[in-house]
N, C-alpha and C positions, 0 to 999 in steps of 0.2 A: 223507506227501503234505501239500503247503503249499496253501492256499487265500488267493487275495486278491480283494477286491472292489472294482471300479472303478466309481464312481458317475457317472451322467450329468452330473451338476453340476461334477465335476472335469475335464472335458474343456475344451480350447481352443477357443473359440468365435470364429469369423470370419463377419462380415456385410458383404455387398456387394449392391448392387441386383439384387433378384429371386433372391437366393442367400444361404443359412445353412449353414454347415459347422460341424460338430463333431468334432475331431480326439481321439482317444483316446491317440495317441503323439505325441512330438515331431515337429512338421513346420514346416519353413521358420522363421519367426521365432519359432515357439513351442518353447522347448527345456526339457526337465526331464530331468536325466541319469538318473532313476529310471525313465523312461517313452521308453525307445529302441526296444525290441522285445520281442517274446515268441517265443522261438524264431526261427524264420523269418519271423515276422509283424512286419513294419516299419511298417505303416500300417493303421489301422482307423478309417475316416471315415464319418460319416453326414451326408448332404446332403438340404436341402429346396431346390426349384427352383420357380420360376414357368415357364409354358410359353414355350418358345423360349430359354430362358437355360441357362446351363451352362459347360462348359469347351471352349474353342476349340482346334483343332489344337495339339497338343504331343507331345513325344516321350517315350518310356520304353525301358529296355533292362534286362536281367537280373532281370525281374520276372515272376512270375505274378500276374495282377491279376484278382480275383473280384467280380463285381457282382451284388448282389440288390436287386430293386425291392421296396420296401414297399408303395408306392401310386402310381398313375400310370403313367407310361411314359416310357421314356428311349431315345433313338437314339444307337447308337455307329456312327461312321465311321471306317474306315481304309482303306488302299489296296485293299482286296478288295471294299470296298462299304459299305453301310449297313444295320443291323439294329436293329430297334426291340424293346427288352425290356420284358416286362410282368411283373406280379407272378406267382409260380409258375415263373419261368424263371432259371436261373443263366447269367450270361455270364462266360465266361473267355478273358482275353487273355494268350497268351504273348508276352511283348515279345522274346524272343531276344536277338539282336545289336542290336536297335534297331527301333522301329516308331513312327509318328505316327499319332494318332487323336483323335478329339473326342468329346465326349458331352454331348448337349443334351436337355432335358427336352420330350417330345412331348404332354405334358397338364398342366394346371394342378395345383399342390401335388404334385408328384412328389417323394417321399421314397425314397432309396435308400442301401444300405449297400456300402461298397467296402472290400476287403482287398488289401493288396500283400504279397506273400511273395517272399522272395528265391528265385530259381530255383535248383535243385540243379545242382553242377557240370557233371553230365553232361546237362544239359538242351539240347535241340537248339537251334541258332543261329538256325533259320528262324522268324519270328514265324508265330503262329497265331491264330485267332478262332474261338469255338464257343459256341453257346447249348444249354444242356441243360435240358429241361423236367422238372419235379419233381412227379410225380403226386400229388394230394391223398391223404393217409393219416393221417386224423384220430386223435389220441392215440398216434402212433407217431414215433420218431426215424428219418428216412429219409434214406439216403446220397443226396446231390445232385450231387456232385462229387469223384471221386478224382483226384489228382495225383500218387500214388506209393504205396509200401507203407505210408508213415507220415503222409501228408497227405491229409485229405479233410475236406470240409464236409458237414455233416448239418443237415437241417432238421427242426424239430417243431412242427406246427400242434395246439394243445391246447385243449380245452374246460376250463372252470373245473372244478377237482378232479382233472384228469388227471394221473397220475403216471408219469414216464417214467425209465429207467434210462440214463445217458449211456455211450457208448462209451468203452472203456479206450483211454487213450494216456499217452505220457510228458507231454505237455502238453495240456490241453484249455482251450478259450477258448469261454465260452457267453455269448452275447450274447441280451439281451431286445429283439427288433427292436419288438415291441408287446405291450401286456398287463401282466402282472405275474406274480411266482412269491410263494408263501406264504413265511412264516417258517421256517427250516430251522435245523440245527445250525451251518451255516456263516454265516449272517447274517440280519439282519433283512429284511423283503420286498424284493425286487429288483422295479423298475418299467422301463418302457421306456427304454432309453439305458443301463441299468446292465449290468454283465458281471462272470461270474465267472472267474477265470484258476486253474486247478489244475495244480499241477507235482509230478510223482511224484518220489520219493527213491530213490536207490540203484538205478537204472536199472529199477525195476520198471513196471508198468503202471498203477499209479495205483488200482486197485481200484474197486469199482462206487460210483457215486454216484447216487442218485435225487433227483429236483427234482420239485415240484407247481404245478400252475399255479393261481393264485387266481381269474384271470377268463380268458376267452378270449385266448390268447397264441401269439405266434409266436416261436420260438428259432433262432438261427443257432449252431450248435455246430462248432467247429474240432477236429480231431484232428491234432496236431501232433508232431513230433519233439522230442528235447531239445535 
């Protein structure tokens, strides 16, 4: 199994009035041939918005777009209506053959993480949107959203000193949404905005990996195919 550390400080940064964005992968004018994708994950962004700012109506297709609000509130609007997403909920947009939507902060200092996955070849053509609540389960890794047999988002809300075992997968993307992890055999401490990227070799499931929180921490853990 190979392990890569992506530090928050290495992300591409964009700043506009009322908005800051940090891109973990190549995006728009920010290009790095070594950071194009991780399996089907082609975008991993973190945004900080002032109330009433965000992204006006724009179009997507061929993607599953997953949003997690760390703090504040975010209003998603598409042809089916508007939904306000708050911490503890996962928003999932299946873009299908094409859909327009907007995302605007509904509270000051709204911080949120969004991931784009290329949709499977057999994904439905019809767009869809859903919100999935993630019940609190302190000290555990909880499945928040499953998009197929080998694609799922897990969330862990940990107290200082809590240790959890990551779900096994061909690829695992572990993002520190808040807090920090202790020093481990893989790396020096990871802090908010840092990520582990684990890749299994020879088609195995990667084996068990344990990580420990140094302070109260929220983790977003993706289980992905090769």
